[in-house]
KOLKEMAR-237329 format. One record per residue (C-alpha): residue number from 1; residue in three letters; x, y, z. Coordinates in nm, 3 decimals, m for minus. Each point is the difference from the previous one (the first is absolute). Layout:
N
<atom dokol="NUM" mifi="Ala" u="X" v="Y" w="Z"/>
...
// end
This chain:
271
<atom dokol="1" mifi="Met" u="7.209" v="0.532" w="m1.767"/>
<atom dokol="2" mifi="Arg" u="m0.270" v="m0.082" w="m0.250"/>
<atom dokol="3" mifi="Arg" u="m0.082" v="m0.320" w="0.188"/>
<atom dokol="4" mifi="Leu" u="m0.034" v="0.199" w="0.323"/>
<atom dokol="5" mifi="Ala" u="m0.240" v="0.242" w="m0.168"/>
<atom dokol="6" mifi="Val" u="m0.214" v="m0.285" w="m0.132"/>
<atom dokol="7" mifi="Leu" u="m0.004" v="m0.164" w="0.344"/>
<atom dokol="8" mifi="Leu" u="m0.108" v="0.324" w="0.167"/>
<atom dokol="9" mifi="Ala" u="m0.272" v="0.047" w="m0.263"/>
<atom dokol="10" mifi="Val" u="m0.133" v="m0.349" w="0.065"/>
<atom dokol="11" mifi="Ile" u="m0.003" v="0.053" w="0.378"/>
<atom dokol="12" mifi="Leu" u="m0.170" v="0.339" w="m0.033"/>
<atom dokol="13" mifi="Gly" u="m0.257" v="m0.140" w="m0.241"/>
<atom dokol="14" mifi="Ser" u="m0.079" v="m0.287" w="0.233"/>
<atom dokol="15" mifi="Ala" u="m0.044" v="0.238" w="0.292"/>
<atom dokol="16" mifi="Leu" u="m0.233" v="0.225" w="m0.197"/>
<atom dokol="17" mifi="His" u="m0.196" v="m0.300" w="m0.120"/>
<atom dokol="18" mifi="Ala" u="m0.032" v="m0.131" w="0.355"/>
<atom dokol="19" mifi="Ser" u="m0.118" v="0.337" w="0.136"/>
<atom dokol="20" mifi="Ala" u="m0.249" v="0.033" w="m0.284"/>
<atom dokol="21" mifi="Trp" u="m0.130" v="m0.350" w="0.068"/>
<atom dokol="22" mifi="Ala" u="m0.028" v="0.079" w="0.369"/>
<atom dokol="23" mifi="Ala" u="m0.198" v="0.316" w="m0.075"/>
<atom dokol="24" mifi="Ala" u="m0.230" v="m0.169" w="m0.250"/>
<atom dokol="25" mifi="Pro" u="m0.350" v="m0.060" w="0.137"/>
<atom dokol="26" mifi="Val" u="m0.100" v="m0.353" w="0.085"/>
<atom dokol="27" mifi="Ser" u="m0.224" v="m0.139" w="m0.271"/>
<atom dokol="28" mifi="Gly" u="m0.291" v="m0.236" w="0.040"/>
<atom dokol="29" mifi="Ser" u="0.191" v="m0.275" w="m0.178"/>
<atom dokol="30" mifi="Gln" u="0.274" v="0.018" w="0.266"/>
<atom dokol="31" mifi="Cys" u="m0.256" v="m0.034" w="0.281"/>
<atom dokol="32" mifi="Val" u="m0.169" v="m0.296" w="m0.167"/>
<atom dokol="33" mifi="Glu" u="0.329" v="m0.190" w="0.009"/>
<atom dokol="34" mifi="Cys" u="m0.072" v="m0.055" w="0.370"/>
<atom dokol="35" mifi="His" u="m0.373" v="0.079" w="0.023"/>
<atom dokol="36" mifi="Gln" u="m0.111" v="m0.248" w="m0.264"/>
<atom dokol="37" mifi="Thr" u="m0.342" v="m0.055" w="0.158"/>
<atom dokol="38" mifi="Glu" u="m0.075" v="0.373" w="m0.034"/>
<atom dokol="39" mifi="Ser" u="0.061" v="0.030" w="m0.374"/>
<atom dokol="40" mifi="Val" u="m0.112" v="0.325" w="m0.156"/>
<atom dokol="41" mifi="Ser" u="m0.358" v="m0.030" w="m0.127"/>
<atom dokol="42" mifi="His" u="m0.037" v="0.340" w="m0.169"/>
<atom dokol="43" mifi="Ala" u="0.224" v="0.189" w="m0.239"/>
<atom dokol="44" mifi="Tyr" u="m0.030" v="0.323" w="0.201"/>
<atom dokol="45" mifi="His" u="0.099" v="m0.171" w="0.325"/>
<atom dokol="46" mifi="Asp" u="0.344" v="m0.109" w="m0.119"/>
<atom dokol="47" mifi="Asn" u="0.193" v="0.248" w="0.219"/>
<atom dokol="48" mifi="Cys" u="m0.015" v="m0.135" w="0.354"/>
<atom dokol="49" mifi="Ala" u="0.170" v="0.309" w="0.144"/>
<atom dokol="50" mifi="Ser" u="m0.287" v="0.224" w="m0.113"/>
<atom dokol="51" mifi="Cys" u="m0.234" v="m0.176" w="0.243"/>
<atom dokol="52" mifi="His" u="0.226" v="m0.148" w="0.269"/>
<atom dokol="53" mifi="Asp" u="0.231" v="0.200" w="0.228"/>
<atom dokol="54" mifi="Asp" u="0.362" v="m0.102" w="0.073"/>
<atom dokol="55" mifi="Val" u="0.031" v="m0.223" w="m0.308"/>
<atom dokol="56" mifi="Glu" u="0.356" v="0.121" w="m0.071"/>
<atom dokol="57" mifi="Lys" u="0.112" v="m0.058" w="0.359"/>
<atom dokol="58" mifi="His" u="m0.171" v="m0.340" w="0.006"/>
<atom dokol="59" mifi="Ser" u="0.162" v="m0.117" w="m0.325"/>
<atom dokol="60" mifi="Lys" u="0.353" v="0.101" w="0.101"/>
<atom dokol="61" mifi="Ala" u="m0.006" v="m0.119" w="0.359"/>
<atom dokol="62" mifi="Ala" u="0.226" v="m0.289" w="0.093"/>
<atom dokol="63" mifi="Lys" u="m0.304" v="m0.167" w="0.154"/>
<atom dokol="64" mifi="Pro" u="m0.301" v="0.134" w="m0.195"/>
<atom dokol="65" mifi="Lys" u="m0.251" v="m0.154" w="0.240"/>
<atom dokol="66" mifi="Thr" u="0.118" v="0.237" w="0.273"/>
<atom dokol="67" mifi="Val" u="m0.116" v="0.303" w="m0.203"/>
<atom dokol="68" mifi="Lys" u="m0.379" v="0.005" w="m0.022"/>
<atom dokol="69" mifi="Val" u="m0.156" v="0.147" w="m0.313"/>
<atom dokol="70" mifi="Gly" u="m0.292" v="0.234" w="0.072"/>
<atom dokol="71" mifi="Lys" u="m0.348" v="m0.087" w="m0.125"/>
<atom dokol="72" mifi="Pro" u="m0.160" v="0.255" w="m0.235"/>
<atom dokol="73" mifi="Glu" u="m0.251" v="0.241" w="0.156"/>
<atom dokol="74" mifi="Ala" u="m0.307" v="0.142" w="m0.175"/>
<atom dokol="75" mifi="Ala" u="0.181" v="0.330" w="m0.061"/>
<atom dokol="76" mifi="Gln" u="0.265" v="m0.179" w="m0.203"/>
<atom dokol="77" mifi="Cys" u="m0.262" v="m0.174" w="m0.214"/>
<atom dokol="78" mifi="Leu" u="m0.186" v="0.326" w="m0.058"/>
<atom dokol="79" mifi="Ser" u="0.319" v="0.171" w="m0.116"/>
<atom dokol="80" mifi="Cys" u="m0.052" v="m0.192" w="m0.324"/>
<atom dokol="81" mifi="His" u="m0.375" v="m0.063" w="0.012"/>
<atom dokol="82" mifi="Glu" u="m0.111" v="0.349" w="0.112"/>
<atom dokol="83" mifi="Ser" u="m0.112" v="0.093" w="m0.352"/>
<atom dokol="84" mifi="Asp" u="m0.233" v="m0.300" w="m0.020"/>
<atom dokol="85" mifi="Lys" u="m0.350" v="0.144" w="0.043"/>
<atom dokol="86" mifi="Arg" u="m0.114" v="m0.320" w="0.174"/>
<atom dokol="87" mifi="Arg" u="0.252" v="0.055" w="0.279"/>
<atom dokol="88" mifi="Met" u="0.021" v="0.377" w="0.035"/>
<atom dokol="89" mifi="His" u="m0.245" v="0.001" w="0.294"/>
<atom dokol="90" mifi="Phe" u="0.187" v="m0.261" w="0.205"/>
<atom dokol="91" mifi="Ala" u="0.105" v="0.261" w="0.258"/>
<atom dokol="92" mifi="Ile" u="m0.366" v="0.036" w="0.111"/>
<atom dokol="93" mifi="Ser" u="m0.095" v="m0.364" w="m0.049"/>
<atom dokol="94" mifi="Glu" u="m0.139" v="m0.221" w="0.274"/>
<atom dokol="95" mifi="His" u="0.289" v="m0.242" w="m0.047"/>
<atom dokol="96" mifi="Asn" u="0.261" v="0.271" w="0.047"/>
<atom dokol="97" mifi="Lys" u="m0.177" v="0.129" w="0.312"/>
<atom dokol="98" mifi="Ala" u="0.020" v="m0.352" w="0.142"/>
<atom dokol="99" mifi="Gly" u="0.373" v="m0.019" w="m0.070"/>
<atom dokol="100" mifi="Val" u="m0.025" v="m0.249" w="m0.285"/>
<atom dokol="101" mifi="Gln" u="0.303" v="0.002" w="m0.231"/>
<atom dokol="102" mifi="Cys" u="m0.002" v="m0.077" w="m0.372"/>
<atom dokol="103" mifi="Arg" u="0.203" v="m0.314" w="0.064"/>
<atom dokol="104" mifi="Asp" u="m0.273" v="m0.134" w="0.230"/>
<atom dokol="105" mifi="Cys" u="m0.224" v="m0.053" w="m0.304"/>
<atom dokol="106" mifi="His" u="0.239" v="0.003" w="m0.295"/>
<atom dokol="107" mifi="Gly" u="0.285" v="m0.246" w="m0.027"/>
<atom dokol="108" mifi="Asn" u="0.309" v="0.196" w="m0.103"/>
<atom dokol="109" mifi="His" u="0.150" v="m0.302" w="m0.173"/>
<atom dokol="110" mifi="Thr" u="m0.283" v="m0.251" w="m0.040"/>
<atom dokol="111" mifi="Pro" u="m0.379" v="0.018" w="0.060"/>
<atom dokol="112" mifi="Lys" u="m0.120" v="m0.031" w="0.360"/>
<atom dokol="113" mifi="Ile" u="m0.267" v="m0.253" w="m0.099"/>
<atom dokol="114" mifi="Lys" u="0.150" v="m0.277" w="m0.213"/>
<atom dokol="115" mifi="Thr" u="m0.267" v="m0.270" w="0.032"/>
<atom dokol="116" mifi="Leu" u="m0.368" v="0.004" w="0.093"/>
<atom dokol="117" mifi="Ser" u="m0.161" v="m0.212" w="0.269"/>
<atom dokol="118" mifi="Ala" u="m0.303" v="m0.214" w="m0.081"/>
<atom dokol="119" mifi="Gly" u="m0.245" v="0.267" w="0.119"/>
<atom dokol="120" mifi="Met" u="0.162" v="0.275" w="m0.206"/>
<atom dokol="121" mifi="Gln" u="0.027" v="m0.163" w="m0.341"/>
<atom dokol="122" mifi="Lys" u="m0.279" v="0.216" w="m0.147"/>
<atom dokol="123" mifi="Gly" u="0.058" v="0.302" w="0.221"/>
<atom dokol="124" mifi="Gly" u="0.344" v="0.063" w="m0.149"/>
<atom dokol="125" mifi="Lys" u="0.334" v="0.118" w="0.134"/>
<atom dokol="126" mifi="Thr" u="m0.117" v="0.357" w="0.072"/>
<atom dokol="127" mifi="Thr" u="m0.269" v="m0.123" w="0.239"/>
<atom dokol="128" mifi="Ala" u="0.242" v="m0.247" w="0.158"/>
<atom dokol="129" mifi="Leu" u="0.251" v="0.281" w="0.057"/>
<atom dokol="130" mifi="Cys" u="m0.256" v="0.227" w="0.170"/>
<atom dokol="131" mifi="Ala" u="m0.124" v="m0.290" w="0.210"/>
<atom dokol="132" mifi="Thr" u="0.344" v="m0.052" w="0.155"/>
<atom dokol="133" mifi="Cys" u="m0.079" v="0.305" w="0.219"/>
<atom dokol="134" mifi="His" u="m0.378" v="0.044" w="m0.028"/>
<atom dokol="135" mifi="Gln" u="m0.107" v="m0.336" w="0.141"/>
<atom dokol="136" mifi="Asp" u="m0.315" v="0.149" w="0.153"/>
<atom dokol="137" mifi="Val" u="m0.119" v="0.114" w="m0.341"/>
<atom dokol="138" mifi="Leu" u="0.088" v="m0.333" w="m0.158"/>
<atom dokol="139" mifi="Ala" u="m0.228" v="m0.176" w="0.249"/>
<atom dokol="140" mifi="Lys" u="m0.296" v="0.212" w="m0.116"/>
<atom dokol="141" mifi="Phe" u="0.033" v="m0.137" w="m0.352"/>
<atom dokol="142" mifi="Ser" u="m0.117" v="m0.336" w="0.140"/>
<atom dokol="143" mifi="Met" u="m0.324" v="0.141" w="0.143"/>
<atom dokol="144" mifi="Thr" u="m0.343" v="m0.074" w="m0.145"/>
<atom dokol="145" mifi="Ser" u="m0.008" v="0.327" w="m0.195"/>
<atom dokol="146" mifi="His" u="0.329" v="0.133" w="m0.134"/>
<atom dokol="147" mifi="His" u="0.169" v="0.159" w="m0.297"/>
<atom dokol="148" mifi="Pro" u="0.136" v="m0.277" w="m0.228"/>
<atom dokol="149" mifi="Val" u="0.367" v="0.066" w="0.064"/>
<atom dokol="150" mifi="Lys" u="0.103" v="m0.358" w="0.081"/>
<atom dokol="151" mifi="Glu" u="m0.205" v="m0.113" w="m0.300"/>
<atom dokol="152" mifi="Gly" u="0.198" v="0.226" w="m0.232"/>
<atom dokol="153" mifi="Gly" u="m0.286" v="0.239" w="m0.076"/>
<atom dokol="154" mifi="Ala" u="0.162" v="0.300" w="0.172"/>
<atom dokol="155" mifi="Thr" u="0.338" v="0.105" w="0.137"/>
<atom dokol="156" mifi="Cys" u="0.110" v="0.208" w="0.296"/>
<atom dokol="157" mifi="Thr" u="0.165" v="0.259" w="m0.225"/>
<atom dokol="158" mifi="Gly" u="m0.321" v="0.028" w="m0.205"/>
<atom dokol="159" mifi="Cys" u="m0.142" v="0.203" w="0.291"/>
<atom dokol="160" mifi="His" u="0.307" v="0.102" w="0.202"/>
<atom dokol="161" mifi="Asp" u="0.306" v="0.194" w="m0.116"/>
<atom dokol="162" mifi="Pro" u="0.284" v="m0.124" w="0.223"/>
<atom dokol="163" mifi="His" u="0.217" v="0.301" w="m0.087"/>
<atom dokol="164" mifi="Ala" u="m0.252" v="0.275" w="0.078"/>
<atom dokol="165" mifi="Ser" u="m0.220" v="0.131" w="0.279"/>
<atom dokol="166" mifi="Lys" u="m0.370" v="m0.073" w="0.031"/>
<atom dokol="167" mifi="Gln" u="m0.053" v="0.376" w="m0.034"/>
<atom dokol="168" mifi="Ala" u="0.234" v="0.053" w="m0.296"/>
<atom dokol="169" mifi="Thr" u="m0.289" v="0.098" w="m0.228"/>
<atom dokol="170" mifi="Leu" u="m0.309" v="0.218" w="0.046"/>
<atom dokol="171" mifi="Gly" u="m0.238" v="m0.279" w="m0.103"/>
<atom dokol="172" mifi="Ala" u="m0.237" v="m0.147" w="0.259"/>
<atom dokol="173" mifi="Lys" u="0.045" v="m0.356" w="0.119"/>
<atom dokol="174" mifi="Thr" u="m0.323" v="m0.090" w="m0.177"/>
<atom dokol="175" mifi="Ala" u="0.158" v="0.094" w="m0.334"/>
<atom dokol="176" mifi="Gln" u="0.249" v="m0.283" w="0.050"/>
<atom dokol="177" mifi="Cys" u="m0.279" v="m0.256" w="0.039"/>
<atom dokol="178" mifi="Thr" u="m0.219" v="0.128" w="m0.281"/>
<atom dokol="179" mifi="Gln" u="0.278" v="m0.046" w="m0.252"/>
<atom dokol="180" mifi="Cys" u="m0.111" v="m0.364" w="0.002"/>
<atom dokol="181" mifi="His" u="m0.348" v="0.024" w="0.156"/>
<atom dokol="182" mifi="Gln" u="m0.136" v="0.240" w="m0.260"/>
<atom dokol="183" mifi="Ala" u="m0.364" v="m0.103" w="0.051"/>
<atom dokol="184" mifi="Val" u="m0.012" v="0.194" w="0.329"/>
<atom dokol="185" mifi="Arg" u="0.195" v="0.303" w="m0.120"/>
<atom dokol="186" mifi="Gly" u="m0.163" v="0.342" w="0.043"/>
<atom dokol="187" mifi="Pro" u="m0.082" v="0.277" w="m0.008"/>
<atom dokol="188" mifi="His" u="m0.360" v="m0.069" w="0.096"/>
<atom dokol="189" mifi="Ala" u="m0.293" v="0.238" w="0.043"/>
<atom dokol="190" mifi="Phe" u="m0.045" v="m0.143" w="0.349"/>
<atom dokol="191" mifi="Glu" u="0.329" v="m0.101" w="0.157"/>
<atom dokol="192" mifi="His" u="0.051" v="m0.239" w="0.288"/>
<atom dokol="193" mifi="Pro" u="0.264" v="0.202" w="0.190"/>
<atom dokol="194" mifi="Pro" u="0.197" v="m0.292" w="0.151"/>
<atom dokol="195" mifi="Ala" u="0.023" v="m0.169" w="m0.341"/>
<atom dokol="196" mifi="Ala" u="0.104" v="0.320" w="m0.177"/>
<atom dokol="197" mifi="Glu" u="0.260" v="0.077" w="0.267"/>
<atom dokol="198" mifi="Asp" u="0.177" v="m0.332" w="0.051"/>
<atom dokol="199" mifi="Cys" u="m0.100" v="m0.353" w="m0.099"/>
<atom dokol="200" mifi="Thr" u="0.179" v="m0.136" w="0.307"/>
<atom dokol="201" mifi="Asn" u="m0.265" v="0.160" w="0.223"/>
<atom dokol="202" mifi="Cys" u="m0.206" v="m0.310" w="m0.075"/>
<atom dokol="203" mifi="His" u="0.234" v="m0.243" w="m0.177"/>
<atom dokol="204" mifi="Asp" u="0.327" v="m0.163" w="0.099"/>
<atom dokol="205" mifi="Pro" u="0.190" v="m0.005" w="m0.330"/>
<atom dokol="206" mifi="His" u="0.210" v="m0.305" w="0.090"/>
<atom dokol="207" mifi="Gly" u="m0.257" v="m0.238" w="0.140"/>
<atom dokol="208" mifi="Ala" u="m0.287" v="m0.038" w="0.248"/>
<atom dokol="209" mifi="Pro" u="m0.215" v="m0.277" w="0.147"/>
<atom dokol="210" mifi="Asn" u="m0.313" v="0.170" w="m0.141"/>
<atom dokol="211" mifi="Lys" u="m0.135" v="0.018" w="m0.354"/>
<atom dokol="212" mifi="Lys" u="0.134" v="0.265" w="m0.238"/>
<atom dokol="213" mifi="Leu" u="0.295" v="0.083" w="0.224"/>
<atom dokol="214" mifi="Leu" u="m0.223" v="0.169" w="0.258"/>
<atom dokol="215" mifi="Thr" u="0.179" v="0.072" w="0.326"/>
<atom dokol="216" mifi="Val" u="m0.323" v="m0.071" w="0.193"/>
<atom dokol="217" mifi="Ala" u="m0.298" v="m0.206" w="m0.116"/>
<atom dokol="218" mifi="Gln" u="m0.327" v="0.173" w="m0.084"/>
<atom dokol="219" mifi="Pro" u="m0.209" v="0.150" w="0.148"/>
<atom dokol="220" mifi="Met" u="0.259" v="0.097" w="0.264"/>
<atom dokol="221" mifi="Gln" u="0.226" v="0.145" w="m0.269"/>
<atom dokol="222" mifi="Cys" u="m0.269" v="0.257" w="m0.081"/>
<atom dokol="223" mifi="Leu" u="m0.118" v="0.049" w="0.358"/>
<atom dokol="224" mifi="Gln" u="0.341" v="0.131" w="0.100"/>
<atom dokol="225" mifi="Cys" u="m0.102" v="0.326" w="m0.170"/>
<atom dokol="226" mifi="His" u="m0.376" v="m0.022" w="m0.057"/>
<atom dokol="227" mifi="Ser" u="m0.254" v="m0.009" w="0.283"/>
<atom dokol="228" mifi="Leu" u="m0.336" v="m0.169" w="m0.058"/>
<atom dokol="229" mifi="Pro" u="m0.282" v="0.247" w="m0.079"/>
<atom dokol="230" mifi="Gly" u="m0.306" v="m0.067" w="0.216"/>
<atom dokol="231" mifi="Asn" u="m0.254" v="0.003" w="m0.284"/>
<atom dokol="232" mifi="Arg" u="0.170" v="m0.237" w="m0.244"/>
<atom dokol="233" mifi="His" u="0.156" v="m0.343" w="m0.033"/>
<atom dokol="234" mifi="Gly" u="m0.307" v="m0.188" w="0.124"/>
<atom dokol="235" mifi="Gln" u="m0.054" v="0.200" w="0.318"/>
<atom dokol="236" mifi="Gly" u="m0.353" v="0.107" w="m0.091"/>
<atom dokol="237" mifi="Gly" u="0.023" v="0.375" w="0.048"/>
<atom dokol="238" mifi="Ala" u="0.136" v="0.002" w="0.355"/>
<atom dokol="239" mifi="Thr" u="0.143" v="0.338" w="0.101"/>
<atom dokol="240" mifi="Asn" u="0.166" v="m0.075" w="0.331"/>
<atom dokol="241" mifi="Asn" u="0.227" v="m0.285" w="m0.114"/>
<atom dokol="242" mifi="Thr" u="m0.143" v="m0.229" w="0.270"/>
<atom dokol="243" mifi="Gln" u="m0.167" v="m0.245" w="m0.238"/>
<atom dokol="244" mifi="Arg" u="0.159" v="m0.340" w="m0.037"/>
<atom dokol="245" mifi="Ile" u="0.237" v="m0.023" w="m0.296"/>
<atom dokol="246" mifi="Thr" u="m0.125" v="m0.244" w="m0.263"/>
<atom dokol="247" mifi="Gly" u="0.191" v="m0.239" w="m0.219"/>
<atom dokol="248" mifi="Ala" u="m0.024" v="0.240" w="m0.293"/>
<atom dokol="249" mifi="Val" u="0.255" v="0.225" w="0.170"/>
<atom dokol="250" mifi="Leu" u="0.250" v="m0.278" w="0.042"/>
<atom dokol="251" mifi="Arg" u="0.021" v="m0.098" w="m0.364"/>
<atom dokol="252" mifi="Asp" u="0.247" v="0.104" w="m0.268"/>
<atom dokol="253" mifi="Cys" u="m0.021" v="0.381" w="m0.034"/>
<atom dokol="254" mifi="Ala" u="0.130" v="m0.013" w="m0.356"/>
<atom dokol="255" mifi="Ser" u="m0.292" v="m0.218" w="m0.109"/>
<atom dokol="256" mifi="Cys" u="m0.210" v="0.321" w="0.008"/>
<atom dokol="257" mifi="His" u="0.270" v="0.265" w="m0.021"/>
<atom dokol="258" mifi="Gly" u="0.160" v="m0.150" w="m0.305"/>
<atom dokol="259" mifi="Ala" u="0.182" v="0.316" w="m0.108"/>
<atom dokol="260" mifi="Ile" u="0.211" v="m0.007" w="0.313"/>
<atom dokol="261" mifi="His" u="0.296" v="0.174" w="m0.167"/>
<atom dokol="262" mifi="Gly" u="m0.210" v="0.283" w="m0.147"/>
<atom dokol="263" mifi="Ser" u="m0.314" v="0.060" w="m0.205"/>
<atom dokol="264" mifi="Ser" u="m0.099" v="0.218" w="m0.291"/>
<atom dokol="265" mifi="Ala" u="m0.370" v="m0.016" w="0.083"/>
<atom dokol="266" mifi="Asp" u="m0.075" v="m0.058" w="0.369"/>
<atom dokol="267" mifi="Gln" u="0.125" v="0.181" w="0.310"/>
<atom dokol="268" mifi="His" u="m0.056" v="m0.310" w="0.213"/>
<atom dokol="269" mifi="Leu" u="0.227" v="m0.199" w="m0.232"/>
<atom dokol="270" mifi="Arg" u="m0.270" v="m0.255" w="m0.074"/>
<atom dokol="271" mifi="Phe" u="0.071" v="m0.006" w="m0.374"/>
// end
């Protein structure tokens, strides 16, 4: 009788142990037994089931390959990272509007960019990652005038926040540029409206074929907004704008209007 009781206790204990094991969540160490190439790279990412759907079903299937494990969406990532102030605006970000997921830039297990090509050695892995999608912008960094991103003097994230919208703050676009280009920072007694409003009215921040990142070479850059007064610029006092334009008009406007971004002394921005 005692032996029967012991035997029943052993059987019951084994059953309870088996059910408890079956109910236990699948740990990262169990997944790595098969997925060795996707070893956990971060202490907080050790629970595969917190990011991937159907992990339990996948692990217990007779043929695991027949049960696909879902890839994590941005909402799942933000369930943990929502309190991070650098990512709290992702819902209104340009990347989110375009349908970009966190996994498209961030490797969940290992970094997306592992090695750098010859042209990216100084630019760094951040620039190389952005360039995987923004090939048109990368090409501009090879133009005659460009920001020194490929040379390692600047980074994409130094100007752009990939987790936020362009309009996430109340600051003007010019404020972003003048953080580095402080010599042209206002306020000025006499403002040049396009420069005060948005530097990109005249400059392409990534690169341009003209000097100083100008989108159009002078004097045509200035003539897009400014007409030629009939009594100046070498036209000898003509009032009907029929006099032949001289070479003085076709020279560098900034050679005379040196305070092109704004002046504290002259309304014509000459100094």
